[in-house]
PASEBA-1860 file (N, C-alpha, C; in nm, 3 decimals):
! residues 162
1> MSSPLTHF> 24.767/-7.255/-7.222/24.644/-7.219/-7.291/24.531/-7.208/-7.188 ~ 24.461/-7.100/-7.192/24.353/-7.080/-7.095/24.225/-7.148/-7.143 ~ 24.141/-7.184/-7.048/24.015/-7.251/-7.078/23.911/-7.149/-7.123 ~ 23.825/-7.186/-7.219/23.715/-7.096/-7.257/23.606/-7.091/-7.148 ~ 23.616/-7.177/-7.050/23.519/-7.178/-6.939/23.568/-7.081/-6.833 ~ 23.508/-6.965/-6.829/23.559/-6.855/-6.745/23.537/-6.876/-6.596 ~ 23.457/-6.973/-6.555/23.432/-6.994/-6.414/23.532/-7.090/-6.348 ~ 23.644/-7.117/-6.418/23.750/-7.200/-6.362/23.880/-7.123/-6.369
9> DAQGQAHM> 23.959/-7.130/-6.261/24.089/-7.062/-6.260/24.195/-7.151/-6.326 ~ 24.319/-7.105/-6.326/24.428/-7.178/-6.392/24.449/-7.317/-6.335 ~ 24.411/-7.337/-6.209/24.426/-7.469/-6.145/24.301/-7.556/-6.163 ~ 24.201/-7.506/-6.236/24.079/-7.583/-6.259/23.977/-7.573/-6.148 ~ 23.997/-7.480/-6.056/23.902/-7.462/-5.945/23.792/-7.364/-5.984 ~ 23.671/-7.394/-5.943/23.559/-7.304/-5.972/23.578/-7.173/-5.895 ~ 23.545/-7.063/-5.960/23.554/-6.932/-5.896/23.455/-6.836/-5.962 ~ 23.426/-6.729/-5.892/23.341/-6.624/-5.947/23.429/-6.533/-6.032
17> VDVAAKPA> 23.387/-6.506/-6.153/23.463/-6.424/-6.246/23.474/-6.282/-6.191 ~ 23.592/-6.224/-6.199/23.615/-6.086/-6.155/23.570/-5.992/-6.266 ~ 23.466/-5.914/-6.242/23.415/-5.821/-6.343/23.446/-5.676/-6.306 ~ 23.532/-5.654/-6.206/23.561/-5.519/-6.156/23.614/-5.426/-6.265 ~ 23.694/-5.476/-6.356/23.755/-5.391/-6.458/23.666/-5.374/-6.582 ~ 23.555/-5.446/-6.587/23.468/-5.438/-6.704/23.381/-5.313/-6.696 ~ 23.362/-5.243/-6.807/23.278/-5.123/-6.803/23.130/-5.158/-6.788 ~ 23.059/-5.071/-6.721/22.914/-5.087/-6.710/22.851/-5.045/-6.842
25> THRIAIAE> 22.776/-5.137/-6.902/22.703/-5.106/-7.025/22.560/-5.152/-7.009 ~ 22.473/-5.101/-7.096/22.333/-5.144/-7.097/22.329/-5.284/-7.156 ~ 22.276/-5.378/-7.080/22.273/-5.518/-7.122/22.131/-5.570/-7.120 ~ 22.100/-5.648/-7.221/21.966/-5.705/-7.236/21.981/-5.852/-7.274 ~ 21.896/-5.935/-7.217/21.888/-6.075/-7.259/21.742/-6.112/-7.272 ~ 21.712/-6.189/-7.375/21.577/-6.241/-7.397/21.587/-6.392/-7.406 ~ 21.507/-6.461/-7.325/21.504/-6.607/-7.327/21.359/-6.652/-7.344 ~ 21.343/-6.773/-7.390/21.208/-6.828/-7.400/21.210/-6.979/-7.383
33> GRIRMQAA> 21.092/-7.033/-7.360/21.072/-7.176/-7.349/20.922/-7.202/-7.353 ~ 20.884/-7.327/-7.343/20.742/-7.358/-7.345/20.713/-7.477/-7.257 ~ 20.585/-7.491/-7.224/20.538/-7.608/-7.152/20.425/-7.668/-7.235 ~ 20.445/-7.793/-7.276/20.343/-7.865/-7.354/20.245/-7.930/-7.257 ~ 20.120/-7.934/-7.298/20.015/-7.987/-7.211/19.899/-8.039/-7.293 ~ 19.805/-8.102/-7.227/19.683/-8.148/-7.293/19.599/-8.027/-7.333 ~ 19.519/-8.044/-7.437/19.432/-7.936/-7.484/19.337/-7.889/-7.374 ~ 19.287/-7.983/-7.295/19.194/-7.946/-7.186/19.265/-7.861/-7.080
41> TLALVESG> 19.391/-7.889/-7.057/19.468/-7.810/-6.959/19.490/-7.670/-7.014 ~ 19.524/-7.659/-7.140/19.542/-7.528/-7.201/19.412/-7.447/-7.194 ~ 19.299/-7.514/-7.214/19.170/-7.445/-7.204/19.148/-7.390/-7.064 ~ 19.188/-7.464/-6.962/19.179/-7.415/-6.823/19.266/-7.291/-6.803 ~ 19.387/-7.296/-6.856/19.479/-7.183/-6.843/19.421/-7.060/-6.912 ~ 19.371/-7.079/-7.034/19.318/-6.967/-7.112/19.192/-6.907/-7.049 ~ 19.110/-6.991/-6.988/18.984/-6.942/-6.931/19.003/-6.876/-6.795 ~ 19.116/-6.901/-6.732/19.139/-6.846/-6.599/19.061/-6.920/-6.491
49> TARKGDVL> 19.012/-7.040/-6.523/18.931/-7.115/-6.427/19.006/-7.231/-6.365 ~ 19.137/-7.230/-6.374/19.214/-7.337/-6.309/19.188/-7.329/-6.159 ~ 19.196/-7.444/-6.095/19.163/-7.455/-5.953/19.237/-7.356/-5.864 ~ 19.362/-7.327/-5.900/19.443/-7.238/-5.817/19.438/-7.092/-5.862 ~ 19.356/-7.061/-5.964/19.338/-6.921/-6.003/19.405/-6.886/-6.134 ~ 19.446/-6.760/-6.146/19.505/-6.704/-6.267/19.646/-6.759/-6.286 ~ 19.657/-6.866/-6.362/19.784/-6.938/-6.378/19.892/-6.846/-6.434 ~ 19.863/-6.775/-6.541/19.966/-6.695/-6.605/20.002/-6.570/-6.525
57> GVARIAGI> 19.907/-6.516/-6.452/19.936/-6.402/-6.365/20.032/-6.440/-6.254 ~ 20.006/-6.554/-6.191/20.096/-6.601/-6.085/20.232/-6.639/-6.143 ~ 20.233/-6.705/-6.259/20.359/-6.744/-6.322/20.442/-6.622/-6.362 ~ 20.377/-6.516/-6.405/20.449/-6.392/-6.440/20.523/-6.336/-6.318 ~ 20.454/-6.329/-6.205/20.517/-6.279/-6.082/20.631/-6.372/-6.039 ~ 20.611/-6.502/-6.052/20.716/-6.599/-6.016/20.840/-6.579/-6.104 ~ 20.820/-6.557/-6.233/20.932/-6.534/-6.323/21.009/-6.408/-6.289 ~ 20.937/-6.301/-6.259/21.001/-6.175/-6.221/21.082/-6.195/-6.094
65> QAAKKTSD> 21.021/-6.259/-5.996/21.090/-6.284/-5.869/21.214/-6.371/-5.891 ~ 21.204/-6.470/-5.977/21.317/-6.559/-6.004/21.434/-6.484/-6.067 ~ 21.406/-6.394/-6.160/21.514/-6.316/-6.220/21.588/-6.238/-6.113 ~ 21.515/-6.183/-6.018/21.576/-6.104/-5.910/21.657/-6.191/-5.814 ~ 21.627/-6.319/-5.806/21.693/-6.410/-5.712/21.796/-6.502/-5.777 ~ 21.829/-6.479/-5.901/21.917/-6.571/-5.974/22.049/-6.595/-5.902 ~ 22.111/-6.491/-5.851/22.241/-6.510/-5.785/22.230/-6.591/-5.656 ~ 22.109/-6.603/-5.600/22.088/-6.690/-5.484/22.075/-6.836/-5.526
73> LIPLCHPL> 22.040/-6.860/-5.652/22.016/-6.996/-5.700/22.134/-7.055/-5.776 ~ 22.204/-6.973/-5.852/22.316/-7.019/-5.934/22.444/-6.973/-5.865 ~ 22.525/-7.065/-5.814/22.634/-7.030/-5.722/22.732/-6.924/-5.769 ~ 22.767/-6.920/-5.897/22.871/-6.827/-5.940/22.818/-6.705/-6.014 ~ 22.687/-6.684/-6.011/22.628/-6.564/-6.072/22.649/-6.444/-5.981 ~ 22.674/-6.330/-6.043/22.688/-6.205/-5.967/22.550/-6.151/-5.932 ~ 22.533/-6.094/-5.813/22.409/-6.022/-5.785/22.407/-5.895/-5.869 ~ 22.298/-5.870/-5.937/22.290/-5.757/-6.030/22.178/-5.662/-5.992
81> AITRVAVE> 22.199/-5.537/-6.027/22.093/-5.436/-6.013/22.011/-5.440/-6.142 ~ 21.910/-5.523/-6.141/21.825/-5.539/-6.260/21.737/-5.415/-6.274 ~ 21.733/-5.361/-6.396/21.652/-5.241/-6.420/21.516/-5.273/-6.481 ~ 21.501/-5.393/-6.537/21.372/-5.429/-6.598/21.363/-5.580/-6.612 ~ 21.244/-5.633/-6.582/21.211/-5.772/-6.611/21.070/-5.772/-6.669 ~ 21.055/-5.831/-6.785/20.923/-5.848/-6.846/20.905/-5.996/-6.878 ~ 20.795/-6.053/-6.832/20.764/-6.193/-6.858/20.631/-6.196/-6.932 ~ 20.634/-6.255/-7.051/20.514/-6.259/-7.136/20.482/-6.403/-7.173
89> FATEPGDV> 20.354/-6.428/-7.195/20.308/-6.561/-7.231/20.226/-6.557/-7.359 ~ 20.231/-6.665/-7.434/20.145/-6.684/-7.550/20.096/-6.828/-7.545 ~ 19.967/-6.846/-7.565/19.913/-6.982/-7.570/19.920/-7.031/-7.714 ~ 19.946/-7.161/-7.728/19.962/-7.222/-7.860/19.870/-7.344/-7.870 ~ 19.747/-7.321/-7.916/19.658/-7.436/-7.938/19.707/-7.512/-8.063 ~ 19.646/-7.623/-8.090/19.685/-7.698/-8.210/19.725/-7.839/-8.176 ~ 19.805/-7.899/-8.264/19.847/-8.038/-8.247/19.928/-8.060/-8.120 ~ 20.008/-7.960/-8.081/20.090/-7.969/-7.960/20.055/-7.847/-7.873
97> PAVRCRAT> 19.947/-7.858/-7.795/19.907/-7.744/-7.712/20.017/-7.706/-7.613 ~ 20.041/-7.577/-7.598/20.149/-7.532/-7.512/20.127/-7.388/-7.468 ~ 20.202/-7.350/-7.367/20.215/-7.210/-7.327/20.361/-7.175/-7.348 ~ 20.386/-7.069/-7.424/20.522/-7.021/-7.447/20.547/-6.903/-7.355 ~ 20.665/-6.901/-7.295/20.704/-6.793/-7.205/20.828/-6.725/-7.263 ~ 20.826/-6.592/-7.260/20.943/-6.513/-7.301/20.975/-6.413/-7.191 ~ 21.102/-6.409/-7.151/21.146/-6.315/-7.049/21.252/-6.223/-7.106 ~ 21.237/-6.095/-7.078/21.335/-5.994/-7.116/21.388/-5.932/-6.988
105> VETVGPTG> 21.519/-5.932/-6.972/21.582/-5.878/-6.852/21.685/-5.775/-6.895 ~ 21.690/-5.662/-6.823/21.785/-5.555/-6.854/21.857/-5.510/-6.728 ~ 21.979/-5.461/-6.750/22.059/-5.400/-6.643/22.157/-5.303/-6.707 ~ 22.216/-5.220/-6.626/22.334/-5.143/-6.665/22.443/-5.189/-6.569 ~ 22.541/-5.262/-6.622/22.641/-5.319/-6.534/22.753/-5.383/-6.610 ~ 22.844/-5.449/-6.537/22.963/-5.508/-6.597/22.947/-5.652/-6.646 ~ 22.830/-5.710/-6.629/22.809/-5.849/-6.672/22.666/-5.866/-6.721 ~ 22.645/-5.967/-6.804/22.517/-5.985/-6.870/22.408/-6.046/-6.784
113> VEMEALTA> 22.289/-6.053/-6.841/22.170/-6.100/-6.769/22.106/-6.223/-6.835 ~ 22.188/-6.301/-6.908/22.134/-6.421/-6.969/22.081/-6.519/-6.865 ~ 22.156/-6.539/-6.757/22.114/-6.633/-6.654/21.984/-6.588/-6.588 ~ 21.967/-6.459/-6.571/21.844/-6.406/-6.511/21.725/-6.430/-6.603 ~ 21.744/-6.412/-6.734/21.635/-6.436/-6.829/21.600/-6.585/-6.834 ~ 21.701/-6.672/-6.838/21.676/-6.816/-6.839/21.607/-6.862/-6.710 ~ 21.649/-6.808/-6.597/21.589/-6.845/-6.469/21.444/-6.799/-6.464 ~ 21.417/-6.680/-6.514/21.279/-6.629/-6.516/21.188/-6.723/-6.596
121> VQVALLTV> 21.235/-6.765/-6.713/21.154/-6.855/-6.798/21.131/-6.988/-6.727 ~ 21.237/-7.046/-6.675/21.225/-7.178/-6.611/21.128/-7.174/-6.493 ~ 21.143/-7.075/-6.407/21.058/-7.069/-6.287/20.915/-7.034/-6.325 ~ 20.896/-6.949/-6.424/20.759/-6.919/-6.469/20.692/-7.047/-6.522 ~ 20.766/-7.125/-6.601/20.708/-7.249/-6.654/20.688/-7.354/-6.546 ~ 20.779/-7.360/-6.450/20.759/-7.450/-6.335/20.634/-7.411/-6.257 ~ 20.607/-7.283/-6.249/20.487/-7.237/-6.178/20.361/-7.278/-6.253 ~ 20.364/-7.270/-6.385/20.251/-7.320/-6.464/20.231/-7.468/-6.433
129> YDMCKAAD> 20.340/-7.545/-6.432/20.330/-7.687/-6.400/20.268/-7.706/-6.263 ~ 20.319/-7.636/-6.163/20.269/-7.650/-6.028/20.120/-7.620/-6.019 ~ 20.077/-7.515/-6.087/19.937/-7.474/-6.077/19.843/-7.565/-6.156 ~ 19.897/-7.639/-6.253/19.812/-7.723/-6.338/19.832/-7.873/-6.318 ~ 19.922/-7.912/-6.230/19.956/-8.055/-6.219/19.839/-8.141/-6.174 ~ 19.744/-8.086/-6.103/19.628/-8.166/-6.063/19.545/-8.209/-6.185 ~ 19.550/-8.129/-6.291/19.475/-8.160/-6.412/19.557/-8.238/-6.514 ~ 19.692/-8.223/-6.509/19.775/-8.279/-6.616/19.918/-8.303/-6.563
137> RGMVIDGV> 19.947/-8.425/-6.525/20.081/-8.456/-6.474/20.180/-8.489/-6.585 ~ 20.135/-8.489/-6.709/20.223/-8.523/-6.821/20.281/-8.401/-6.893 ~ 20.268/-8.283/-6.836/20.322/-8.163/-6.901/20.474/-8.175/-6.915 ~ 20.527/-8.112/-7.021/20.671/-8.118/-7.049/20.721/-7.977/-7.078 ~ 20.827/-7.937/-7.006/20.893/-7.810/-7.031/21.006/-7.837/-7.130 ~ 21.013/-7.757/-7.237/21.121/-7.776/-7.333/21.154/-7.646/-7.407 ~ 21.257/-7.654/-7.487/21.294/-7.542/-7.573/21.345/-7.418/-7.502 ~ 21.391/-7.432/-7.379/21.438/-7.315/-7.306/21.574/-7.274/-7.362
145> QVLEKHGG> 21.585/-7.149/-7.405/21.708/-7.100/-7.465/21.715/-6.949/-7.460 ~ 21.837/-6.897/-7.472/21.857/-6.754/-7.489/21.831/-6.722/-7.635 ~ 21.742/-6.628/-7.662/21.715/-6.586/-7.799/21.807/-6.472/-7.841 ~ 21.825/-6.377/-7.749/21.907/-6.259/-7.781/21.984/-6.215/-7.658 ~ 22.100/-6.157/-7.685/22.183/-6.098/-7.581/22.246/-5.975/-7.644 ~ 22.240/-5.861/-7.573/22.295/-5.735/-7.624/22.375/-5.667/-7.514 ~ 22.484/-5.601/-7.554/22.564/-5.523/-7.461/22.694/-5.592/-7.426 ~ 22.783/-5.516/-7.366/22.911/-5.570/-7.324/23.011/-5.576/-7.438
153> KSGSHINP> 23.128/-5.629/-7.407/23.239/-5.636/-7.503/23.204/-5.719/-7.626 ~ 23.129/-5.826/-7.606/23.098/-5.914/-7.720/22.980/-5.865/-7.802 ~ 22.914/-5.756/-7.760/22.807/-5.698/-7.841/22.681/-5.782/-7.841 ~ 22.621/-5.794/-7.957/22.492/-5.863/-7.971/22.510/-6.004/-8.027 ~ 22.422/-6.090/-7.982/22.417/-6.227/-8.033/22.270/-6.267/-8.042 ~ 22.230/-6.321/-8.154/22.091/-6.363/-8.173/22.090/-6.509/-8.215 ~ 22.013/-6.590/-8.140/21.992/-6.731/-8.173/21.856/-6.746/-8.239 ~ 21.844/-6.830/-8.338/21.711/-6.855/-8.394/21.629/-6.938/-8.297
161> PR> 21.498/-6.910/-8.285/21.414/-6.994/-8.198/21.414/-7.138/-8.251 ~ 21.405/-7.233/-8.157/21.403/-7.375/-8.195/21.266/-7.432/-8.178
END
């Protein structure tokens, strides 16, 4: 019986999955997550007056760069010719102030871009943390997940946001 974990061979050794025989299809992944923070920190982010500058602008570039570098960070990920990366933010004032990040990554290739979308979200949120830590060391990153995946043999999959 073969393992459902495709990154292990029959002997249980980690390996890079062979995607050579898989057809190139248009693939899309959307991931999101958030960083919770104090209301005063969110106000700094929204006003653009944080000490280090435009927090969300820098975090957007960091997320895009991270998607492009995913195979350098995750050992068994394939390097992909990414055709699009979009990183968007929404501020969430209220009882639990937060910044939500959503990344959409696309390619035409033999394997999906879920890891690239997740990496983009994580690094974008880590950048928000880095840029705001002088004001708020209690920030928490949570809820990082793949929302949607489209393309390939398994088709589309949609997870409800948590």
